[in-house]
N, C-alpha and C positions, 0 to 999 in steps of 0.2 A: 829678315826670316818669321820672326813673332806676327809681324806684319800680316804676312802671305799664311800664317796659317791663325790667323784671328778670322779674315776673312775668307776665306774656306768653311770657317766655324759659322760663320755669320751667315754663308749662303747656306749650309747642309740643314744646319739645326731650328737657327733661328729662333725668335721668343713665340709663335705661334699667333700670330695674330699683332705682336706688340713690337716695339722700338726696337731694336737690338743694335741701335749705332753706338750706343755707350757703355755695350756687352765688354765684359772682359772674359779672356780665355779659360779663368776660375769657375766665370756664371756659368759656364755649358760644360764644364766637366759635372760640377753640382746638379742639372737640371737633366741630363740625358747618358753621364758615365755610373761605375757602382765601382766597389773594391774590387771585383771580383778580374773585371776588366784592368783594372791597374794592376795587378798579379800578374796578368797576361802580357801584357808589353813592358815589365818591367824588367824583363831580362832584354829585351832587345834595347834596352839604353843605358842599363847599369850592368851585362854579364860579367859571368866570374872569368877572369884570366887565370890560367894555371902556366905553371912554369916548368920545361921538362930538359933538364941539361944547358941551361940558359938561354934556350926561345919558350917566346910567349905563346901563347897559343887559346883560342875560346873554349871554355870550359864545356859547353855545351856541341860543340864537335869535334872536342880531343877524343880519339881513338885510343885503348891501351894503357898502361899506365906511365907513369915519367919515364923507366925505367925501360919500359919497350920503345919508347921515342928516344934513345939514347943512340942508337946507331944510325938510324937516317938522320939523325942532329947532325951528328958524327961525323957521316960521313958528307953533308951538304957541307959542313965546316971545313972539311979538307978540300971538297971541289969547287968551294968559293961560294956557296950556293945557298948558306941558310936564310939569307932574304927570303930567297925566291923561295925557299919550303916554307917559312912562315907566311908569303903572300899566298902562298896557294891553296895552306891548311886554314888562314884567317880572312876565307873571304863570305861573304853573304848577299847574297838574291836575294830581293826582300819579293821581286817578280813573283817567284817562286816559290817565296817562304810561306805565303799564305793560301791557303784553300780558296778563300773568296780573292779572284784576282781583279776587283773594283779598284778604280783609279785611277785617275788620268796621269800622265807623266808628270805636270807640274805635281799633283799632292806626293807621286812614289818621289821625286826629286826633294820636297820639301821635308819628307820624314826621313829620305837619308842623310840630310844634311845635318837635322837634330839628333840621328842615330851620331851619326861623326863626331858630332858638336862632347855628344856626352860620352863617347870610345875614351877621346882625347884625356877629359878629365878623369874620368876613371883608371883609365891605364897611368898617368901620372900618378894618381893616388894609390896603387896598389904597387906602383916601380919606380918610387920617388930617384931622381935623380937620373932613369934612363930614358932618352929618348925613342919616339914612335912615330913614323910614319903613317896616320889615318888617311881615308884618301878613297874619294868615289870614283870607281872608273865610269864613266859618261855610255848615256846611250847609243852614241857612234860609234864609241872604242868597242863596244864589247853586246852591243844590242839589246842591252838591258842594262839597269845602273845596279851595279856593284860596291858594296862597300868593303874594303878589306883595310890588312895594317900589317904591318912588319917591323921591326926593332934596328933604329938606325944607330950602324956600329962607326 
């Protein structure tokens, strides 16, 4: 995963006429990135998750208060569809997230892999002892790659 990312960074950014064969990813961050860009993308990789009546949701996609979510969560639990509710609510379509849709399938897939790995770590950190299924629904399955998660019970 990291080798692919570095290869793409070298392809798009390079060292303007210099040999970039020995460059590391952080070299490109130092040359082309800035703190504001880092803050802009930080929430994609380290989102805040909230808990409502035992279900975990992405805070930025969470609508309402934890109390307002009790009824739909309770109904989903009663019907045995809590994982379905969590999965549907905790979905990010990377292709529609950005105003600028530039990016190849390979680049989008790689970004989703990094996000999924980061989400797994964040969920484990925020909810120790609980298990989550974080997965990427492929281009073939959804028409566009979608990152999603739900808690394993």
